[in-house]
C-alpha positions in Angstrom: -140.7 -75.0 -11.3 -138.6 -75.7 -8.2 -139.2 -79.5 -8.7 -138.0 -79.3 -12.3 -134.8 -77.5 -11.2 -134.2 -80.1 -8.5 -134.7 -83.0 -11.0 -132.4 -81.3 -13.5 -129.7 -80.7 -10.9 -129.9 -84.3 -9.8 -129.5 -85.5 -13.4 -126.6 -83.1 -13.9 -125.0 -84.3 -10.7 -125.4 -88.0 -11.7 -124.0 -87.3 -15.2 -120.9 -85.8 -13.7 -120.3 -88.8 -11.5 -120.9 -91.2 -14.5 -118.3 -89.2 -16.5 -115.7 -89.5 -13.8 -116.5 -93.2 -13.3 -116.0 -93.8 -17.0 -112.4 -92.5 -16.6 -111.8 -95.1 -13.9 -111.8 -92.6 -11.0 -112.9 -93.9 -7.6 -115.6 -92.5 -5.4 -113.3 -90.7 -2.9 -111.4 -88.9 -5.6 -114.5 -88.2 -7.6 -116.3 -86.4 -4.7 -113.3 -84.1 -4.3 -113.1 -83.5 -8.0 -116.7 -82.5 -8.3 -116.0 -79.4 -6.1 -113.2 -78.1 -8.3 -114.2 -74.9 -10.1 -112.2 -75.3 -13.3 -114.2 -78.4 -14.2 -117.2 -76.1 -14.5 -119.3 -78.0 -12.0 -118.7 -76.4 -8.6 -120.0 -73.0 -9.6 -123.3 -74.4 -11.0 -124.0 -76.4 -7.8 -124.8 -73.9 -5.0 -124.2 -70.6 -3.4 -121.2 -70.0 -1.1 -120.8 -72.9 1.4 -121.5 -72.4 5.1 -120.1 -74.8 7.6 -120.6 -75.3 11.3 -118.7 -77.4 13.9 -119.5 -77.8 17.6 -116.5 -78.5 19.8 -117.2 -80.0 23.2 -115.0 -80.1 26.3 -116.3 -81.1 29.7 -116.6 -80.2 33.4 -117.1 -76.4 33.1 -114.4 -73.7 33.1 -112.8 -71.3 35.6 -114.9 -68.1 34.9 -112.4 -65.6 36.3 -109.8 -66.8 33.7 -112.2 -67.4 30.9 -114.7 -64.6 30.5 -113.5 -61.1 29.3 -113.9 -58.4 31.9 -114.4 -55.7 29.2 -117.4 -56.4 27.0 -117.6 -55.0 23.5 -115.0 -54.9 20.7 -112.1 -53.8 22.9 -112.3 -56.9 25.0 -109.5 -58.5 27.0 -108.4 -62.1 26.3 -108.2 -64.0 29.5 -105.6 -66.7 30.2 -107.7 -69.8 29.2 -108.5 -68.1 25.8 -104.9 -66.9 25.2 -104.2 -69.7 22.6 -107.0 -68.1 20.5 -105.6 -64.5 20.7 -104.5 -64.6 17.1 -108.1 -65.0 16.2 -109.4 -62.2 18.5 -110.9 -60.2 15.6 -112.7 -63.3 14.4 -113.8 -64.6 17.7 -116.9 -63.8 19.8 -117.5 -64.8 23.4 -121.1 -65.2 24.5 -121.6 -64.7 28.2 -125.0 -64.9 29.8 -126.5 -67.9 27.9 -128.2 -70.4 30.3 -129.3 -74.0 29.9 -132.6 -73.9 31.9 -133.9 -77.3 30.8 -135.1 -79.1 33.9 -136.5 -82.6 34.5 -134.8 -86.0 35.0 -131.0 -86.5 35.1 -128.2 -84.9 37.0 -126.5 -81.7 36.1 -123.9 -83.4 33.8 -126.5 -85.5 32.1 -128.8 -82.5 31.3 -125.8 -80.4 30.5 -124.7 -82.6 27.6 -128.0 -84.3 26.7 -129.9 -81.0 26.4 -126.9 -78.8 25.1 -127.7 -79.1 21.4 -131.3 -80.4 21.7 -132.8 -77.7 24.0 -135.3 -80.2 25.4 -135.7 -82.5 28.4 -134.4 -86.1 28.8 -136.7 -89.0 28.9 -137.1 -90.8 32.2 -134.8 -93.8 32.3 -132.6 -96.1 34.4 -129.2 -94.3 34.2 -128.6 -92.9 37.7 -126.3 -89.9 38.1 -124.6 -88.5 41.1 -127.8 -86.7 42.2 -131.4 -86.1 41.1 -133.5 -88.7 39.3 -132.3 -91.3 36.8 -132.8 -90.4 33.1 -132.5 -91.7 29.6 -131.9 -90.2 26.2 -133.0 -86.8 24.9 -136.6 -86.2 23.9 -135.6 -84.4 20.7 -133.2 -83.9 17.7 -130.0 -81.9 18.1 -129.3 -78.7 16.2 -126.5 -80.3 14.1 -128.8 -83.1 12.9 -131.6 -80.6 12.2 -129.3 -78.8 9.9 -128.1 -82.0 8.3 -131.7 -83.1 7.5 -132.5 -79.8 5.8 -129.3 -79.8 3.8 -129.6 -83.4 2.7 -133.1 -82.7 1.5 -131.8 -80.1 -1.0 -129.7 -81.2 -3.9 -127.8 -77.8 -3.8 -126.6 -78.5 -0.2 -126.5 -82.3 -0.1 -123.2 -83.8 0.8 -121.8 -87.4 0.9 -122.4 -87.8 4.7 -124.6 -84.9 5.7 -122.8 -84.6 9.1 -119.8 -86.1 10.7 -119.4 -86.9 14.4 -115.8 -86.9 15.7 -114.7 -87.9 19.1 -111.5 -87.9 21.1 -111.4 -90.8 23.6 -115.2 -91.0 24.2 -116.0 -94.1 26.2 -117.6 -96.9 24.1 -120.4 -97.3 26.6 -123.6 -95.8 25.5 -125.2 -93.6 28.2 -126.4 -90.0 28.5 -123.0 -88.7 29.6 -121.3 -89.8 26.3 -123.7 -88.4 23.7 -124.3 -84.8 22.5 -125.8 -85.4 19.1 -129.3 -86.8 18.5 -131.0 -87.8 15.2 -134.4 -87.6 17.0 -136.1 -88.5 20.2 -134.3 -91.5 21.8 -131.9 -91.6 18.9 -128.3 -90.7 20.1 -125.6 -90.5 17.5 -122.3 -92.1 18.6 -119.2 -90.1 17.7 -116.3 -91.9 16.0 -113.3 -91.5 18.3 -111.0 -93.8 16.5 -109.1 -92.0 13.7 -108.6 -95.2 11.8 -112.4 -95.8 11.8 -113.0 -92.3 10.7 -110.5 -92.6 7.9 -112.3 -95.8 6.8 -115.6 -94.0 6.8 -114.2 -91.1 4.7 -112.2 -93.2 2.3 -113.7 -96.6 2.3 -113.4 -99.7 4.5 -109.8 -100.7 5.2 -110.3 -103.7 7.4 -106.7 -103.9 8.1 -104.4 -100.9 8.8 -101.8 -102.4 6.4 -104.2 -101.6 3.6 -103.9 -97.8 4.3 -101.0 -97.5 1.9 -102.7 -99.2 -1.0 -105.9 -97.2 -0.5 -103.9 -93.9 -0.6 -102.0 -95.1 -3.6 -105.2 -95.8 -5.4 -106.5 -92.4 -4.4 -103.3 -90.7 -5.6 -103.6 -92.4 -9.0 -107.2 -91.3 -9.4 -106.3 -87.7 -8.5 -103.5 -87.7 -11.0 -106.0 -88.5 -13.7 -108.2 -85.6 -12.6 -105.1 -83.4 -12.4 -104.7 -83.4 -16.2 -108.3 -82.0 -16.6 -108.1 -79.0 -14.3 -106.5 -75.6 -14.1 -103.2 -74.7 -12.4 -105.0 -73.4 -9.3 -107.0 -76.6 -9.0 -103.9 -78.7 -9.4 -102.5 -76.8 -6.4 -105.7 -77.7 -4.5 -105.3 -81.3 -5.5 -101.6 -81.4 -4.4 -102.5 -79.9 -1.0 -105.4 -82.3 -0.6 -103.0 -85.2 -1.2 -100.4 -83.8 1.2 -103.1 -83.5 3.9 -104.1 -87.2 3.4 -100.4 -88.2 3.5 -99.9 -86.3 6.7 -102.8 -88.1 8.3 -101.4 -91.4 7.2 -98.0 -90.5 8.6 -99.5 -89.5 12.0 -101.5 -92.7 12.0 -98.4 -94.8 11.4 -96.5 -93.0 14.2 -99.4 -93.4 16.6 -99.7 -97.1 15.7 -96.0 -97.7 16.2 -96.0 -95.9 19.5 -99.0 -97.8 21.0 -97.7 -101.1 19.7 -94.3 -100.6 21.3 -96.0 -99.6 24.5 -98.2 -102.7 24.4 -95.2 -104.9 23.8 -93.5 -103.5 26.8 -96.7 -104.2 28.8 -96.8 -100.7 30.2 -99.3 -100.6 33.0 -99.5 -96.8 32.6 -100.8 -96.9 29.1 -104.5 -97.0 30.1 -106.9 -96.2 27.2 -104.3 -94.9 24.8 -105.1 -97.4 22.1 -108.4 -96.5 20.4 -109.5 -100.1 20.3 -109.2 -100.8 24.0 -112.3 -101.7 26.0 -114.5 -98.9 27.3 -114.3 -97.3 30.8 -110.5 -97.2 31.0 -109.9 -93.9 29.4 -108.4 -92.2 32.5 -104.8 -93.0 31.5 -105.2 -91.5 28.1 -101.7 -90.4 27.2 -102.4 -90.3 23.4 -105.2 -87.7 23.6 -103.0 -85.0 22.1 -102.0 -87.2 19.1 -105.6 -88.5 18.6 -107.0 -84.9 18.8 -104.5 -83.7 16.2 -105.4 -86.6 13.8 -109.1 -86.0 14.2 -108.7 -82.3 13.5 -106.8 -83.1 10.3 -109.5 -85.5 9.2 -112.2 -82.9 10.0 -110.5 -80.2 8.0 -110.0 -82.7 5.2 -113.6 -83.8 5.2 -114.9 -80.2 5.1 -112.5 -79.4 2.3 -113.7 -82.4 0.3 -117.3 -81.3 1.0 -118.1 -84.6 2.7 -120.2 -82.7 5.2 -121.0 -79.1 6.2 -121.9 -79.7 9.8 -119.9 -81.7 12.4 -119.5 -82.3 16.1 -116.1 -82.7 17.8 -116.5 -84.2 21.2 -113.4 -84.3 23.4 -114.0 -87.1 26.0 -117.5 -86.8 27.6 -119.5 -85.2 30.3 -117.9 -86.1 33.6 -114.8 -86.7 31.4 -111.9 -88.0 33.5 -108.8 -87.9 31.4 -105.5 -87.6 33.2 -103.5 -85.1 31.4 -100.0 -86.3 32.2 -98.6 -84.5 29.2 -99.4 -81.4 31.3 -97.8 -83.0 34.4 -101.2 -83.4 35.9 -101.8 -86.8 37.4 -105.3 -86.3 38.8 -108.4 -86.8 36.6 -110.1 -83.8 35.2 -113.5 -84.4 36.7 -112.1 -85.1 40.1 -110.2 -81.8 40.0 -113.3 -79.9 38.8 -115.1 -80.7 42.1 -112.4 -79.1 44.2 -113.2 -75.7 45.9 -111.7 -72.5 44.5 -109.7 -72.2 47.7 -107.6 -75.3 46.6 -105.1 -73.2 44.7 -103.2 -76.2 43.3 -106.4 -77.7 41.8 -107.5 -74.3 40.6 -104.2 -73.8 38.7 -104.4 -77.3 37.1 -108.0 -76.6 35.9 -106.8 -73.4 34.2 -104.1 -75.4 32.4 -106.5 -78.1 31.4 -109.0 -75.7 29.9 -106.1 -73.8 28.2 -105.2 -77.1 26.5 -108.7 -77.4 25.3 -108.5 -73.9 23.9 -105.3 -74.9 22.1 -107.2 -77.6 20.3 -109.8 -75.1 19.1 -107.0 -72.8 18.0 -105.3 -75.6 16.1 -108.6 -76.3 14.3 -109.1 -72.7 13.5 -105.5 -72.4 12.3 -105.8 -75.4 10.0 -109.0 -74.0 8.5 -107.5 -70.6 8.1 -104.4 -71.7 6.3 -106.5 -73.9 3.9 -107.9 -72.0 0.8 -111.6 -72.3 0.3 -112.2 -74.7 -2.6 -114.0 -73.0 -5.4 -114.4 -69.8 -3.4 -112.6 -66.8 -1.9 -110.5 -66.6 1.2 -109.8 -69.4 3.6 -112.0 -72.2 4.8 -112.3 -70.4 8.2 -114.0 -67.5 6.3 -116.8 -70.0 5.5 -116.8 -72.0 8.8 -117.9 -71.2 12.3 -116.4 -73.1 15.2 -118.6 -73.2 18.3 -116.7 -74.3 21.4 -119.0 -75.2 24.3 -119.3 -77.2 27.5 -122.0 -78.9 29.5 -121.5 -76.8 32.6 -120.7 -73.1 33.4 -118.5 -74.1 36.4 -117.5 -77.6 37.5 -117.7 -77.4 41.3 -121.1 -75.7 41.4 -122.5 -77.7 38.5 -124.3 -74.6 37.3 -125.7 -74.6 33.8 -125.8 -70.8 33.8 -123.3 -68.9 31.7 -122.6 -72.0 29.6 -119.3 -71.4 27.7 -120.0 -70.5 24.1 -117.0 -69.2 22.1 -117.4 -68.7 18.3 -114.5 -68.6 15.9 -114.7 -67.9 12.2 -117.0 -66.2 9.7 -119.1 -69.1 8.3 -122.5 -67.9 9.7 -122.0 -64.2 9.1 -122.3 -63.4 12.8 -120.6 -60.5 14.5 -117.0 -61.3 15.3 -114.3 -59.6 17.3 -116.5 -58.9 20.3 -117.3 -60.0 23.9 -121.0 -60.1 24.3 -123.2 -60.5 27.4 -126.8 -61.6 26.9 -127.8 -61.3 30.5 -129.1 -64.8 31.1 -131.1 -65.7 28.0 -132.3 -69.3 27.4 -129.8 -71.2 25.3 -132.6 -72.4 23.0 -132.6 -68.9 21.5 -128.9 -69.4 20.6 -129.7 -72.8 19.0 -132.3 -71.0 16.9 -129.7 -68.4 15.9 -127.3 -71.1 14.7 -130.2 -72.5 12.6 -130.9 -69.1 11.1 -127.2 -68.6 10.4 -127.2 -71.9 8.4 -130.3 -70.8 6.5 -132.5 -73.2 8.4 -134.8 -70.8 10.3 -137.1 -72.2 12.9 -139.8 -70.4 15.0 -138.9 -72.6 18.0 -136.3 -75.3 18.7 -136.4 -77.9 21.5 -138.8 -77.0 24.2 -140.9 -74.1 22.9 -141.4 -72.7 26.4 -137.7 -71.6 26.3 -137.9 -69.9 22.9 -139.7 -66.7 23.7 -137.8 -63.7 22.1 -136.7 -65.7 19.1 -133.2 -65.5 17.7 -130.5 -63.4 19.3 -130.6 -60.4 17.0 -127.5 -58.7 18.6 -125.4 -61.6 17.3 -126.5 -61.1 13.7 -124.2 -58.9 11.6 
């Protein structure tokens, strides 16, 4: 019976696409149109959508200014998390979650390479600052596990399955630069160039000058759809177009800025242009603009139902941006090695991590102010943001108390609470994410670290 339903759903899905194609509507506009409820198609497709995005920032945090002192629902918001204070009732902090994966690789390598996989790294020839050399992860990451199950079911299948966003991730391929894995020895490279991500979402624009014509074509297609839908859906279409136009405007401003800087041969520009060679990202003055552009593209892709799971990787493990927009000239990783007694470095690290929190807050804000297509509430009501890190604290390289901050209601977890799990294996949290996305697993990653199962206290 289930097989007949699946075949019927597939034929229905294909017939909808053929109908829109017959009207001369392109693929990008058609995919968005298929989610509009007034066409009578979205409601028949699937239950309420769930979305999950993992946001990564590197080099640990300053625990004293990150973790709440008062656990429970009446928790205090520390300085680093202050940008997220507007979402306190929809935020959960998870203290006491430890990455206990051992084996090859230094702390940073195991920190990022095992973060979403929960399993050891293969032996390899990439030598870190300590310990033995290592290679890629031995297993699939949780985001790709969810993608595979969702793509296998017509009711949850999306155009891309998953999307991997980056912000100034070095182009070199090594263990420090990859957090997502399609399987053993199969790292998934994030796209850190907003132009390339735009191309992926809306078609290949081999020259940036083609952006306007691509958007004009998309606008014309959506105008055709507009005549077929309700007033509410026309509003969604207008907001969708406004978002795409904002992205285009930001891209043009960023392009003009970097071109002008290049013409002036500014030696301080560094890795500001996304197309520069790898390994020169330290002078990355355009990180704020790139992050904003990528957040807009992520929100837009979720809204268009291009994917329901994503990663958003800001730089990389051992990330070394120089945050000159914060009046900080030293690189992040170098500062993270300073002792706590270095008050100047300590203060700068608080400001750096607060800036990362601001990016999470911006993502949450954009999702919260965007109505859920074909559903109730906002997109944040159907999305969970997981902000995490490869280390608990930079100068100790500990992988105990890995930062995990959850924002949003997509997984139906408890929110508005500071929780302390007392040192559980992070594999159990990965299993809990899987269960929240309706992909339950008895184990995930190394089964030796899965005893106890999902974290029941997190489930609502």
